[in-house]
C-alpha positions in Angstrom: -8.0 103.2 -54.6 -5.7 103.7 -52.0 -3.3 106.0 -54.1 -6.4 108.4 -55.5 -7.4 109.0 -51.4 -3.8 110.1 -50.8 -3.4 112.6 -53.8 -6.8 114.2 -52.8 -5.2 114.9 -49.2 -2.2 116.4 -50.5 -4.2 119.1 -52.8 -6.2 120.3 -49.7 -2.9 121.3 -47.8 -1.7 124.6 -48.7 0.8 126.3 -47.7 -1.5 129.2 -46.3 -3.9 126.8 -44.7 -2.3 124.1 -42.5 -4.2 120.9 -42.9 -6.9 120.1 -40.6 -8.9 117.2 -39.8 -11.5 116.5 -42.7 -14.2 114.3 -43.7 -11.9 113.7 -47.2 -8.8 112.6 -44.8 -11.0 110.8 -42.6 -13.0 109.1 -45.2 -9.9 107.7 -46.7 -8.6 106.6 -43.1 -11.9 105.2 -42.8 -11.5 103.2 -46.1 -7.9 101.6 -45.2 -9.1 100.5 -41.9 -12.2 99.2 -42.9 -10.5 97.1 -45.8 -7.9 96.0 -43.4 -10.9 95.1 -40.8 -12.7 93.1 -43.8 -9.2 91.1 -44.5 -9.0 90.8 -41.0 -12.6 89.2 -40.8 -12.3 87.3 -43.6 -9.3 85.5 -42.5 -10.7 85.2 -39.2 -13.5 83.5 -40.1 -11.2 81.1 -42.4 -9.3 80.5 -39.6 -12.2 79.6 -37.3 -13.5 77.4 -39.9 -10.4 75.8 -40.6 -9.8 75.6 -36.6 -13.4 74.3 -36.3 -12.5 71.4 -38.9 -9.3 70.9 -37.2 -11.0 70.5 -34.1 -13.7 68.0 -35.9 -10.6 66.1 -37.2 -9.3 65.8 -34.1 -12.3 64.7 -31.9 -12.8 62.0 -35.2 -9.1 61.2 -34.6 -9.9 60.9 -30.8 -13.1 59.1 -31.3 -11.7 56.8 -33.6 -8.6 56.2 -31.2 -11.1 55.5 -28.7 -13.0 53.3 -30.5 -10.1 51.3 -31.3 -9.1 51.3 -27.8 -12.5 50.2 -27.0 -12.4 47.6 -29.4 -8.9 46.3 -28.4 -9.9 46.7 -24.7 -13.2 44.8 -25.3 -11.0 42.0 -27.3 -8.8 41.7 -24.5 -11.7 41.5 -22.0 -13.3 38.3 -24.3 -10.1 36.6 -24.7 -9.7 36.7 -21.1 -13.1 36.1 -20.0 -12.2 32.9 -22.5 -9.3 32.0 -20.8 -10.8 32.4 -17.6 -14.3 30.2 -18.9 -11.6 27.6 -20.5 -9.7 27.5 -17.4 -12.9 27.1 -14.9 -14.2 24.3 -17.5 -11.1 22.4 -17.5 -10.8 22.7 -13.5 -14.4 21.8 -13.3 -13.2 18.3 -15.7 -10.1 17.6 -13.6 -12.4 18.0 -10.2 -15.0 16.0 -11.7 -12.6 13.2 -13.1 -10.5 13.3 -9.7 -13.8 12.8 -7.7 -15.0 9.9 -9.7 -11.5 8.7 -9.3 -11.4 9.1 -5.5 -15.0 7.5 -5.5 -14.1 4.6 -7.5 -10.9 4.4 -5.1 -12.8 4.4 -2.4 -15.3 2.2 -3.7 -12.8 0.1 -4.4 -10.8 -0.3 -1.3 -14.5 -0.6 0.4 -15.0 -3.6 -1.9 -11.2 -4.9 -1.1 -11.9 -4.5 2.6 -15.4 -6.2 2.6 -13.8 -9.1 0.2 -11.0 -9.4 2.6 -13.4 -9.3 6.1 -15.5 -12.2 3.8 -12.5 -14.1 3.3 -10.6 -13.8 6.9 -14.5 -14.8 8.2 -14.3 -17.7 5.6 -11.2 -18.9 6.9 -12.1 -18.6 10.4 -15.0 -20.0 10.2 -13.2 -22.8 8.2 -10.8 -23.0 10.6 -12.9 -23.5 13.4 -14.7 -26.1 11.9 -11.8 -28.4 11.0 -11.2 -27.5 15.1 -14.4 -29.2 15.6 -14.1 -32.1 13.3 -10.3 -32.7 14.0 -11.8 -33.3 17.9 -13.5 -36.1 16.8 -10.9 -38.7 16.0 -10.1 -42.6 15.0 -7.3 -44.5 15.6 -4.5 -45.9 13.3 -3.2 -49.1 14.1 0.3 -50.7 12.6 0.2 -54.6 11.9 1.3 -56.3 15.1 4.1 -58.2 13.2 6.0 -54.9 12.2 5.4 -53.4 15.8 2.8 -51.9 17.9 2.1 -48.4 17.1 -1.1 -46.3 17.3 -2.1 -42.6 17.1 -5.2 -40.6 16.8 -6.2 -38.6 13.5 -9.4 -36.5 12.5 -12.6 -38.8 11.4 -12.7 -36.4 8.2 -9.5 -37.7 7.3 -9.1 -40.8 5.4 -6.3 -43.5 4.9 -4.7 -45.5 1.7 -2.7 -48.1 2.6 0.2 -48.7 -0.4 1.9 -51.9 1.4 1.0 -53.5 4.5 4.3 -55.0 5.2 3.8 -58.5 4.2 5.9 -59.0 1.6 8.6 -57.4 3.9 9.5 -54.6 2.0 7.8 -52.0 4.5 4.6 -50.6 5.5 3.5 -47.2 3.6 0.1 -45.5 4.3 -1.3 -42.1 3.1 -3.6 -39.7 5.0 -5.1 -36.8 3.6 -8.9 -34.7 4.6 -11.7 -36.3 2.7 -10.2 -38.1 -0.4 -6.5 -39.6 -0.6 -4.6 -38.1 -3.7 -3.6 -40.9 -5.9 0.0 -42.5 -4.7 2.6 -42.1 -7.9 3.7 -45.5 -9.1 6.2 -44.5 -11.3 8.6 -43.8 -8.4 8.4 -40.1 -9.0 7.5 -38.5 -5.7 5.8 -35.5 -6.3 2.3 -35.9 -4.7 1.9 -34.0 -1.5 0.1 -35.7 1.2 -1.5 -34.5 4.8 0.3 -37.5 6.4 2.5 -40.2 5.5 3.1 -43.3 7.8 6.0 -45.6 6.9 7.8 -48.5 8.8 11.0 -49.7 7.1 12.8 -52.7 7.5 16.2 -50.8 8.4 17.2 -49.0 11.3 17.3 -45.4 11.6 20.9 -44.7 10.6 20.6 -46.2 7.8 17.1 -44.8 6.8 18.9 -41.1 7.3 21.9 -41.8 5.7 19.7 -40.5 2.0 19.4 -36.8 3.5 23.1 -36.5 4.5 23.6 -34.7 1.1 20.6 -32.2 1.7 21.6 -31.7 5.1 25.1 -30.5 4.3 23.8 -28.3 1.5 21.4 -26.6 4.3 18.0 -28.1 2.6 17.6 -29.9 5.4 18.0 -29.6 9.1 18.1 -32.6 11.6 17.6 -32.4 15.1 17.3 -34.9 17.9 13.8 -34.3 20.1 11.7 -36.1 22.1 7.7 -37.0 21.2 5.4 -38.0 23.6 8.2 -39.6 25.8 9.9 -41.2 22.5 13.2 -40.4 21.3 13.1 -39.3 17.6 15.2 -37.5 14.8 13.1 -34.6 13.4 14.3 -33.9 9.6 12.5 -30.3 8.1 13.1 -28.5 5.2 13.4 -29.7 1.3 13.5 -33.0 0.8 15.2 -34.9 -2.4 13.1 -35.8 -5.0 13.0 -36.9 -9.0 12.4 -33.1 -10.3 14.7 -30.3 -9.2 11.8 -27.6 -9.4 9.1 -30.0 -7.9 10.3 -31.3 -4.6 8.5 -31.5 -1.4 8.8 -29.0 1.7 7.8 -30.8 4.6 8.4 -32.0 8.2 9.0 -35.5 9.2 10.0 -37.6 12.5 12.0 -41.1 12.5 11.6 -43.3 15.5 13.6 -46.6 16.4 11.0 -49.4 16.3 13.1 -52.6 17.2 15.4 -53.4 14.7 13.1 -51.3 12.1 12.3 -47.2 11.6 9.1 -45.8 12.2 8.8 -42.4 10.0 5.7 -40.0 10.5 5.8 -36.9 8.2 3.5 -34.2 6.7 4.3 -32.8 3.5 2.9 -29.2 4.3 3.0 -27.0 7.1 -0.8 -26.7 6.6 -1.0 -30.1 8.6 1.4 -29.5 11.2 -1.8 -28.8 13.7 -2.6 -32.1 12.9 0.5 -33.6 12.9 1.4 -32.1 16.4 -2.0 -31.8 18.4 -3.3 -35.2 16.8 -1.1 -37.6 16.1 2.5 -37.0 17.9 0.7 -36.1 20.9 -1.0 -39.6 21.0 1.6 -41.8 19.4 2.4 -44.8 21.3 4.6 -47.8 20.6 5.0 -51.0 22.0 
């Protein structure tokens, strides 16, 4: 169609009549322009549709990305919240346990303090009671044929005389609060007594010889003292005994009584107050 329009235009252009603008030329030119415009608008529409489609796809992609980002963000937020809640829960449990531990510890300390207070009060009451009882005393008298020996001891203590010295083998007596424990008969001297009193049929030097080895080992100490005006030898520490792991630790005083020896001994520090304040402070020998 473009070639036909051009030919008609050439026929009209004769030598004697120069070509002037005509409807034919203009028609041919308009056709070309219209055709080009048609093609242009066709592809423009196609381009717009393609562009809109591309935009829609881009928007969808962006939306998907946004949604994916939102999902990822929400997932992270949920995880962080879960961790936070778990941490808060763990902290709450730990705090509760610590509170109970502290509460139990405080209550235990209070109970211990109360128990300790009760124990101390009981000990103080018992001590006070014993002090009052100790002031009420009775008198000990040794057989006169062995030597006149007297002293005072608490009334709530009792005495057991194992041998009165009539056999000339010595005088042996044992004292203890309330009831005197059984005296060993097998020669195994492992029983503790509150007080022992003995009168030996031999001199002080002879009696003290049995302690020489223990004194050398440092198990016993020996000291010259004066008790209520009477010279004496004080022996203190771990006394020899038949059982190595069951020996008695105590304090004993040895006095010269004519040709004999008087021994007054306690088998525990618990009874030192009775020994010192009751017995030794009231001791008399003739």
